[in-house]
N, CA, C and O atoms as CSV, one atom per row, in Angstrom:
chain,resi,resn,atom,element,x,y,z
A,1,UNK,N,N,-35.290,-128.815,137.441
A,1,UNK,CA,C,-36.450,-128.519,137.649
A,1,UNK,C,C,-36.880,-130.123,137.990
A,1,UNK,O,O,-36.526,-131.091,137.317
A,2,UNK,N,N,-37.762,-130.167,139.246
A,2,UNK,CA,C,-38.431,-131.346,139.451
A,2,UNK,C,C,-39.935,-131.431,138.742
A,2,UNK,O,O,-40.834,-130.654,138.417
A,3,UNK,N,N,-39.688,-132.667,138.709
A,3,UNK,CA,C,-41.354,-132.594,137.830
A,3,UNK,C,C,-42.694,-132.710,139.192
A,3,UNK,O,O,-43.851,-132.980,138.872
A,4,UNK,N,N,-42.353,-132.496,140.466
A,4,UNK,CA,C,-43.472,-131.122,140.426
A,4,UNK,C,C,-43.698,-129.922,140.186
A,4,UNK,O,O,-44.746,-129.331,139.927
A,5,UNK,N,N,-42.341,-129.486,140.316
A,5,UNK,CA,C,-42.193,-127.467,140.104
A,5,UNK,C,C,-43.550,-127.277,139.321
A,5,UNK,O,O,-44.215,-128.302,139.169
A,6,UNK,N,N,-43.990,-126.236,138.864
A,6,UNK,CA,C,-45.407,-124.865,138.386
A,6,UNK,C,C,-43.912,-124.195,136.928
A,6,UNK,O,O,-42.847,-123.622,137.155
A,7,UNK,N,N,-44.431,-124.551,135.792
A,7,UNK,CA,C,-43.537,-124.161,135.010
A,7,UNK,C,C,-43.513,-122.606,135.109
A,7,UNK,O,O,-42.710,-121.903,134.497
A,8,UNK,N,N,-44.610,-122.087,136.061
A,8,UNK,CA,C,-44.008,-120.511,135.419
A,8,UNK,C,C,-44.653,-120.509,137.553
A,8,UNK,O,O,-45.507,-121.213,138.091
A,9,UNK,N,N,-43.836,-119.507,138.099
A,9,UNK,CA,C,-44.441,-119.398,139.323
A,9,UNK,C,C,-45.856,-118.208,139.523
A,9,UNK,O,O,-46.001,-116.993,139.385
A,10,UNK,N,N,-46.526,-119.111,139.830
A,10,UNK,CA,C,-47.809,-118.091,140.987
A,10,UNK,C,C,-47.172,-116.527,142.336
A,10,UNK,O,O,-46.145,-116.160,142.909
A,11,UNK,N,N,-48.445,-116.183,142.218
A,11,UNK,CA,C,-47.919,-115.293,143.656
A,11,UNK,C,C,-49.785,-114.693,143.634
A,11,UNK,O,O,-50.690,-114.173,142.983
A,12,UNK,N,N,-49.284,-115.381,145.120
A,12,UNK,CA,C,-51.426,-114.672,145.655
A,12,UNK,C,C,-50.839,-114.177,146.846
A,12,UNK,O,O,-49.756,-114.187,147.430
A,13,UNK,N,N,-52.827,-113.422,147.061
A,13,UNK,CA,C,-51.788,-112.701,148.150
A,13,UNK,C,C,-52.956,-113.275,149.677
A,13,UNK,O,O,-54.066,-113.805,149.618
A,14,UNK,N,N,-52.427,-113.029,150.456
A,14,UNK,CA,C,-52.306,-114.668,151.580
A,14,UNK,C,C,-53.179,-113.600,152.551
A,14,UNK,O,O,-54.298,-113.958,152.920
A,15,UNK,N,N,-52.653,-112.277,152.963
A,15,UNK,CA,C,-53.273,-111.362,153.619
A,15,UNK,C,C,-53.238,-109.933,153.105
A,15,UNK,O,O,-53.111,-109.847,151.884
A,16,UNK,N,N,-53.356,-108.373,154.031
A,16,UNK,CA,C,-53.788,-107.605,152.791
A,16,UNK,C,C,-52.371,-107.413,153.101
A,16,UNK,O,O,-52.635,-106.220,152.953
A,17,UNK,N,N,-51.011,-107.426,153.414
A,17,UNK,CA,C,-49.677,-106.865,153.123
A,17,UNK,C,C,-48.593,-108.553,152.680
A,17,UNK,O,O,-47.443,-108.556,152.240
A,18,UNK,N,N,-49.320,-109.579,152.940
A,18,UNK,CA,C,-48.727,-110.960,152.540
A,18,UNK,C,C,-48.596,-111.333,151.142
A,18,UNK,O,O,-49.712,-111.274,150.625
A,19,UNK,N,N,-47.451,-111.793,150.077
A,19,UNK,CA,C,-47.836,-112.348,148.836
A,19,UNK,C,C,-47.368,-113.470,149.213
A,19,UNK,O,O,-46.463,-113.361,150.041
A,20,UNK,N,N,-47.785,-115.045,148.765
A,20,UNK,CA,C,-46.941,-116.010,148.634
A,20,UNK,C,C,-46.508,-116.694,147.417
A,20,UNK,O,O,-47.310,-116.751,146.484
A,21,UNK,N,N,-45.048,-117.358,147.268
A,21,UNK,CA,C,-45.167,-117.573,146.078
A,21,UNK,C,C,-45.560,-118.947,146.105
A,21,UNK,O,O,-45.109,-119.700,146.968
A,22,UNK,N,N,-46.438,-119.372,145.149
A,22,UNK,CA,C,-46.684,-121.192,145.192
A,22,UNK,C,C,-46.559,-121.271,143.744
A,22,UNK,O,O,-47.183,-120.812,142.788
A,23,UNK,N,N,-45.133,-122.305,143.977
A,23,UNK,CA,C,-43.989,-122.811,142.882
A,23,UNK,C,C,-43.947,-124.251,142.001
A,23,UNK,O,O,-43.266,-124.655,141.058
A,24,UNK,N,N,-44.842,-124.703,142.668
A,24,UNK,CA,C,-45.313,-126.373,143.020
A,24,UNK,C,C,-46.065,-126.967,143.291
A,24,UNK,O,O,-46.698,-126.427,144.199
A,25,UNK,N,N,-46.484,-127.969,143.003
A,25,UNK,CA,C,-47.747,-128.598,143.190
A,25,UNK,C,C,-48.026,-128.858,145.397
A,25,UNK,O,O,-49.110,-128.927,145.978
A,26,UNK,N,N,-46.586,-128.931,146.040
A,26,UNK,CA,C,-46.528,-129.063,147.336
A,26,UNK,C,C,-46.916,-128.004,148.456
A,26,UNK,O,O,-47.356,-128.019,149.605
A,27,UNK,N,N,-46.384,-126.766,147.187
A,27,UNK,CA,C,-47.039,-125.231,147.632
A,27,UNK,C,C,-48.809,-124.809,147.420
A,27,UNK,O,O,-49.543,-124.109,148.118
A,28,UNK,N,N,-49.068,-125.563,146.166
A,28,UNK,CA,C,-50.219,-125.297,146.049
A,28,UNK,C,C,-51.538,-126.232,146.910
A,28,UNK,O,O,-52.764,-126.229,146.807
A,29,UNK,N,N,-50.872,-126.745,147.495
A,29,UNK,CA,C,-51.662,-128.428,148.338
A,29,UNK,C,C,-51.651,-127.339,150.299
A,29,UNK,O,O,-52.466,-127.096,151.188
A,30,UNK,N,N,-50.247,-127.064,150.017
A,30,UNK,CA,C,-50.395,-126.321,151.740
A,30,UNK,C,C,-51.485,-125.123,151.345
A,30,UNK,O,O,-52.339,-125.056,152.229
A,31,UNK,N,N,-51.665,-124.339,150.477
A,31,UNK,CA,C,-52.092,-123.177,150.619
A,31,UNK,C,C,-53.325,-123.621,150.607
A,31,UNK,O,O,-54.019,-123.073,151.463
A,32,UNK,N,N,-54.191,-124.872,149.580
A,32,UNK,CA,C,-55.634,-124.920,149.516
A,32,UNK,C,C,-55.514,-125.999,150.674
A,32,UNK,O,O,-56.542,-126.665,150.560
A,33,UNK,N,N,-54.840,-126.457,151.634
A,33,UNK,CA,C,-55.598,-127.174,152.097
A,33,UNK,C,C,-55.918,-126.512,153.705
A,33,UNK,O,O,-56.514,-127.164,154.562
A,34,UNK,N,N,-55.361,-124.986,153.942
A,34,UNK,CA,C,-54.825,-123.979,154.405
A,34,UNK,C,C,-56.194,-122.912,155.245
A,34,UNK,O,O,-56.458,-122.578,156.400
A,35,UNK,N,N,-56.866,-122.646,153.673
A,35,UNK,CA,C,-57.924,-121.830,153.148
A,35,UNK,C,C,-58.776,-122.458,153.637
A,35,UNK,O,O,-58.977,-123.639,153.357
A,36,UNK,N,N,-59.668,-121.569,154.742
A,36,UNK,CA,C,-60.037,-121.659,155.260
A,36,UNK,C,C,-61.538,-122.449,155.039
A,36,UNK,O,O,-62.074,-122.369,153.934
A,37,UNK,N,N,-62.083,-123.088,155.961
A,37,UNK,CA,C,-63.203,-124.671,155.229
A,37,UNK,C,C,-64.054,-123.098,155.108
A,37,UNK,O,O,-63.286,-122.359,154.493
A,38,UNK,N,N,-65.070,-122.494,155.391
A,38,UNK,CA,C,-66.324,-121.412,155.558
A,38,UNK,C,C,-65.910,-120.598,154.453
A,38,UNK,O,O,-66.641,-119.695,154.046
A,39,UNK,N,N,-64.669,-120.872,153.877
A,39,UNK,CA,C,-64.780,-120.165,152.423
A,39,UNK,C,C,-64.266,-120.607,151.203
A,39,UNK,O,O,-63.731,-119.924,150.330
A,40,UNK,N,N,-64.516,-122.049,151.221
A,40,UNK,CA,C,-64.223,-123.695,150.243
A,40,UNK,C,C,-65.875,-123.961,149.572
A,40,UNK,O,O,-67.015,-123.810,150.010
A,41,UNK,N,N,-65.361,-124.364,148.470
A,41,UNK,CA,C,-66.415,-124.225,147.176
A,41,UNK,C,C,-66.250,-125.802,146.538
A,41,UNK,O,O,-66.023,-126.837,147.163
A,42,UNK,N,N,-66.454,-125.606,145.001
A,42,UNK,CA,C,-66.039,-126.173,143.790
A,42,UNK,C,C,-65.012,-126.121,143.399
A,42,UNK,O,O,-64.219,-126.983,143.019
A,43,UNK,N,N,-64.966,-124.814,143.496
A,43,UNK,CA,C,-63.664,-124.716,142.274
A,43,UNK,C,C,-62.232,-125.021,143.330
A,43,UNK,O,O,-61.077,-125.130,142.918
A,44,UNK,N,N,-62.708,-125.123,144.849
A,44,UNK,CA,C,-61.540,-124.618,145.642
A,44,UNK,C,C,-61.266,-126.591,145.631
A,44,UNK,O,O,-60.244,-127.217,145.349
A,45,UNK,N,N,-62.267,-126.960,145.942
A,45,UNK,CA,C,-62.041,-128.690,145.639
A,45,UNK,C,C,-61.857,-128.863,144.526
A,45,UNK,O,O,-61.333,-129.977,144.546
A,46,UNK,N,N,-61.922,-128.459,143.152
A,46,UNK,CA,C,-61.536,-129.074,141.775
A,46,UNK,C,C,-60.163,-128.791,141.722
A,46,UNK,O,O,-59.355,-129.646,141.358
A,47,UNK,N,N,-59.703,-127.187,142.197
A,47,UNK,CA,C,-57.824,-127.394,141.935
A,47,UNK,C,C,-57.162,-128.327,143.030
A,47,UNK,O,O,-56.104,-128.939,142.883
A,48,UNK,N,N,-58.194,-128.328,144.462
A,48,UNK,CA,C,-57.084,-129.165,145.090
A,48,UNK,C,C,-57.012,-130.564,144.537
A,48,UNK,O,O,-55.898,-131.073,144.415
A,49,UNK,N,N,-58.263,-131.345,144.134
A,49,UNK,CA,C,-58.423,-132.651,143.480
A,49,UNK,C,C,-57.238,-132.786,142.549
A,49,UNK,O,O,-56.440,-133.713,142.688
A,50,UNK,N,N,-57.058,-131.465,141.181
A,50,UNK,CA,C,-56.475,-131.771,140.180
A,50,UNK,C,C,-54.774,-131.395,140.905
A,50,UNK,O,O,-53.803,-131.190,140.177
A,51,UNK,N,N,-54.696,-131.367,142.559
A,51,UNK,CA,C,-53.065,-131.436,142.204
A,51,UNK,C,C,-52.410,-132.699,143.101
A,51,UNK,O,O,-51.249,-133.108,143.138
A,52,UNK,N,N,-54.301,-133.411,144.213
A,52,UNK,CA,C,-53.580,-134.854,143.634
A,52,UNK,C,C,-53.471,-135.716,142.912
A,52,UNK,O,O,-52.848,-136.774,142.995
A,53,UNK,N,N,-54.286,-135.158,141.907
A,53,UNK,CA,C,-54.385,-135.840,140.542
A,53,UNK,C,C,-53.083,-135.844,139.680
A,53,UNK,O,O,-52.962,-136.578,138.699
A,54,UNK,N,N,-52.181,-135.039,140.077
A,54,UNK,CA,C,-50.964,-134.668,139.066
A,54,UNK,C,C,-49.924,-134.984,140.035
A,54,UNK,O,O,-48.804,-134.884,139.534
A,55,UNK,N,N,-49.927,-135.292,141.113
A,55,UNK,CA,C,-49.230,-135.462,141.956
A,55,UNK,C,C,-49.353,-137.157,141.930
A,55,UNK,O,O,-48.265,-137.729,141.874
A,56,UNK,N,N,-50.412,-137.913,141.961
A,56,UNK,CA,C,-50.313,-139.288,141.263
A,56,UNK,C,C,-50.194,-139.790,139.826
A,56,UNK,O,O,-50.532,-140.879,139.363
A,57,UNK,N,N,-49.785,-139.020,139.393
A,57,UNK,CA,C,-49.119,-138.899,137.268
A,57,UNK,C,C,-51.021,-139.000,136.984
A,57,UNK,O,O,-51.045,-140.017,136.292
A,58,UNK,N,N,-52.028,-138.700,137.073
A,58,UNK,CA,C,-52.856,-139.121,136.641
A,58,UNK,C,C,-53.718,-137.376,135.762
A,58,UNK,O,O,-54.830,-136.996,135.395
A,59,UNK,N,N,-52.276,-136.852,135.820
A,59,UNK,CA,C,-53.304,-135.302,135.484
A,59,UNK,C,C,-51.390,-134.913,134.918
A,59,UNK,O,O,-50.473,-135.712,135.104
A,60,UNK,N,N,-51.236,-133.617,134.285
A,60,UNK,CA,C,-50.067,-133.997,134.600
A,60,UNK,C,C,-49.745,-131.946,134.955
A,60,UNK,O,O,-50.654,-131.153,134.709
A,61,UNK,N,N,-48.385,-131.461,135.516
A,61,UNK,CA,C,-48.688,-130.435,136.403
A,61,UNK,C,C,-49.486,-129.149,136.086
A,61,UNK,O,O,-50.095,-128.414,136.864
A,62,UNK,N,N,-49.321,-129.060,134.662
A,62,UNK,CA,C,-49.334,-128.131,134.128
A,62,UNK,C,C,-51.225,-127.401,134.096
A,62,UNK,O,O,-51.680,-126.271,133.923
A,63,UNK,N,N,-51.919,-128.926,134.397
A,63,UNK,CA,C,-52.708,-128.998,134.228
A,63,UNK,C,C,-53.552,-128.667,135.603
A,63,UNK,O,O,-54.614,-128.045,135.625
A,64,UNK,N,N,-52.703,-129.337,137.017
A,64,UNK,CA,C,-52.898,-128.727,137.960
A,64,UNK,C,C,-52.457,-126.992,138.647
A,64,UNK,O,O,-52.750,-126.540,139.754
A,65,UNK,N,N,-51.760,-126.394,137.643
A,65,UNK,CA,C,-51.386,-124.908,137.865
A,65,UNK,C,C,-52.161,-124.271,137.654
A,65,UNK,O,O,-52.636,-123.399,138.382
A,66,UNK,N,N,-52.760,-124.880,135.526
A,66,UNK,CA,C,-54.593,-124.262,135.304
A,66,UNK,C,C,-55.096,-124.082,136.277
A,66,UNK,O,O,-55.258,-122.914,136.629
A,67,UNK,N,N,-55.613,-125.307,137.227
A,67,UNK,CA,C,-56.719,-125.489,138.442
A,67,UNK,C,C,-56.352,-124.086,139.515
A,67,UNK,O,O,-57.118,-123.222,139.940
A,68,UNK,N,N,-55.119,-124.243,139.697
A,68,UNK,CA,C,-55.635,-123.065,140.828
A,68,UNK,C,C,-54.220,-121.894,140.721
A,68,UNK,O,O,-53.443,-121.513,141.596
A,69,UNK,N,N,-54.346,-121.461,138.811
A,69,UNK,CA,C,-54.643,-120.401,138.845
A,69,UNK,C,C,-56.072,-119.876,138.566
A,69,UNK,O,O,-56.404,-118.693,138.646
A,70,UNK,N,N,-56.898,-120.943,138.218
A,70,UNK,CA,C,-58.509,-120.373,138.134
A,70,UNK,C,C,-58.691,-120.195,139.429
A,70,UNK,O,O,-59.057,-119.042,139.660
A,71,UNK,N,N,-58.593,-120.825,140.330
A,71,UNK,CA,C,-59.179,-121.214,141.981
A,71,UNK,C,C,-58.469,-119.919,142.492
A,71,UNK,O,O,-58.706,-119.649,143.669
A,72,UNK,N,N,-57.712,-119.145,141.874
A,72,UNK,CA,C,-56.618,-118.101,142.756
A,72,UNK,C,C,-57.209,-116.640,141.795
A,72,UNK,O,O,-56.802,-115.525,142.121
A,73,UNK,N,N,-58.128,-116.799,140.687
A,73,UNK,CA,C,-57.858,-115.638,139.992
A,73,UNK,C,C,-60.016,-115.608,140.400
A,73,UNK,O,O,-60.820,-114.724,140.108
A,74,UNK,N,N,-60.134,-116.267,140.757
A,74,UNK,CA,C,-62.226,-116.455,141.548
A,74,UNK,C,C,-62.448,-116.182,142.473
A,74,UNK,O,O,-63.607,-116.050,142.867
A,75,UNK,N,N,-61.190,-115.951,143.338
A,75,UNK,CA,C,-61.328,-115.832,144.162
A,75,UNK,C,C,-60.015,-114.479,145.008
A,75,UNK,O,O,-59.405,-114.262,146.055
A,76,UNK,N,N,-60.225,-113.960,143.702
A,76,UNK,CA,C,-59.217,-112.787,143.759
A,76,UNK,C,C,-58.672,-112.590,144.677
A,76,UNK,O,O,-58.943,-111.879,145.645
A,77,UNK,N,N,-57.201,-113.696,144.273
A,77,UNK,CA,C,-56.264,-113.227,145.335
A,77,UNK,C,C,-54.710,-113.306,144.591
A,77,UNK,O,O,-53.615,-113.267,145.153
A,78,UNK,N,N,-54.955,-113.406,143.413
A,78,UNK,CA,C,-53.599,-113.885,142.594
A,78,UNK,C,C,-53.158,-112.532,142.436
A,78,UNK,O,O,-54.043,-111.712,142.189
A,79,UNK,N,N,-52.098,-112.163,142.517
A,79,UNK,CA,C,-51.227,-110.934,142.253
A,79,UNK,C,C,-50.025,-110.590,140.971
A,79,UNK,O,O,-49.029,-111.163,140.529
A,80,UNK,N,N,-50.361,-110.016,140.843
A,80,UNK,CA,C,-49.632,-109.992,139.122
A,80,UNK,C,C,-47.997,-110.083,139.294
A,80,UNK,O,O,-47.539,-109.139,139.939
A,81,UNK,N,N,-47.032,-111.053,138.833
A,81,UNK,CA,C,-46.471,-111.170,139.298
A,81,UNK,C,C,-45.037,-110.085,138.891
A,81,UNK,O,O,-43.983,-110.422,139.431
A,82,UNK,N,N,-45.005,-109.178,138.227
A,82,UNK,CA,C,-44.416,-107.896,138.204
A,82,UNK,C,C,-44.566,-107.378,139.191
A,82,UNK,O,O,-44.369,-106.242,138.759
A,83,UNK,N,N,-44.747,-107.238,140.156
A,83,UNK,CA,C,-45.695,-106.323,141.265
A,83,UNK,C,C,-44.878,-107.257,142.417
A,83,UNK,O,O,-43.850,-107.005,143.045
A,84,UNK,N,N,-45.588,-108.203,142.427
A,84,UNK,CA,C,-44.401,-109.707,143.650
A,84,UNK,C,C,-43.579,-109.300,143.647
A,84,UNK,O,O,-43.115,-108.613,144.558
A,85,UNK,N,N,-42.989,-109.609,142.448
A,85,UNK,CA,C,-40.937,-109.751,142.775
A,85,UNK,C,C,-40.513,-108.470,142.603
A,85,UNK,O,O,-39.307,-108.328,142.806
A,86,UNK,N,N,-41.367,-107.084,142.165
A,86,UNK,CA,C,-40.590,-106.149,142.656
A,86,UNK,C,C,-41.165,-105.888,144.162
A,86,UNK,O,O,-40.409,-105.053,144.659
A,87,UNK,N,N,-42.183,-106.246,145.105
A,87,UNK,CA,C,-41.831,-106.321,146.215
A,87,UNK,C,C,-40.910,-107.337,146.773
A,87,UNK,O,O,-39.972,-106.929,147.458
A,88,UNK,N,N,-41.090,-108.931,146.517
A,88,UNK,CA,C,-40.257,-108.906,147.636
A,88,UNK,C,C,-38.491,-109.130,147.307
A,88,UNK,O,O,-37.592,-109.756,147.869
A,89,UNK,N,N,-38.577,-108.305,146.162
A,89,UNK,CA,C,-36.558,-107.780,145.453
A,89,UNK,C,C,-36.565,-106.520,146.616
A,89,UNK,O,O,-35.671,-106.609,147.457
A,90,UNK,N,N,-37.484,-105.373,146.733
A,90,UNK,CA,C,-37.730,-104.788,147.579
A,90,UNK,C,C,-37.181,-105.316,149.735
A,90,UNK,O,O,-36.727,-104.665,150.676
A,91,UNK,N,N,-37.454,-106.264,149.603
A,91,UNK,CA,C,-38.223,-106.983,151.047
A,91,UNK,C,C,-36.753,-107.428,151.253
A,91,UNK,O,O,-36.226,-106.849,152.202
A,92,UNK,N,N,-35.958,-108.312,150.602
A,92,UNK,CA,C,-34.855,-108.633,150.357
A,92,UNK,C,C,-33.529,-107.589,150.568
A,92,UNK,O,O,-32.450,-107.796,151.124
A,93,UNK,N,N,-33.980,-106.573,149.998
A,93,UNK,CA,C,-32.968,-105.335,149.750
A,93,UNK,C,C,-32.462,-104.484,150.659
A,93,UNK,O,O,-31.513,-103.726,150.455
A,94,UNK,N,N,-33.280,-104.627,151.999
A,94,UNK,CA,C,-33.642,-103.777,152.975
A,94,UNK,C,C,-32.725,-104.995,154.260
A,94,UNK,O,O,-32.258,-106.130,154.356
A,95,UNK,N,N,-32.984,-103.489,155.157
A,95,UNK,CA,C,-32.209,-104.267,156.808
A,95,UNK,C,C,-32.199,-104.861,157.377
A,95,UNK,O,O,-31.427,-105.741,157.758
A,96,UNK,N,N,-33.338,-104.426,157.653
A,96,UNK,CA,C,-34.610,-104.931,158.570
A,96,UNK,C,C,-34.645,-104.250,160.204
A,96,UNK,O,O,-35.035,-104.568,161.327
A,97,UNK,N,N,-33.857,-102.925,159.399
A,97,UNK,CA,C,-33.392,-101.935,160.829
A,97,UNK,C,C,-35.117,-100.947,160.978
A,97,UNK,O,O,-36.048,-101.268,160.239
A,98,UNK,N,N,-35.195,-100.365,161.501
A,98,UNK,CA,C,-36.522,-99.345,161.792
A,98,UNK,C,C,-35.784,-98.121,161.706
A,98,UNK,O,O,-36.357,-97.042,161.859
């Protein structure tokens, strides 16, 4: 495990039928930077700052994960890990044919 990896992966709803895996600081920063500007608030800003602080070594990675978790929960995009893993497994086992 690298120093920027989260201790456990988070899953967030990116769209109605799209679930994204957030497993590291880089994943969290990318997601937060892509978040629509008109939906950003203090919780978004705090989560992004926590991730950058963890990159710089001023905060532990666990603090950044917790901040991202709080953001995702607040904006109601947090996906249950068990459901997400079942969904991912079903997608990977398919042949891709219709």
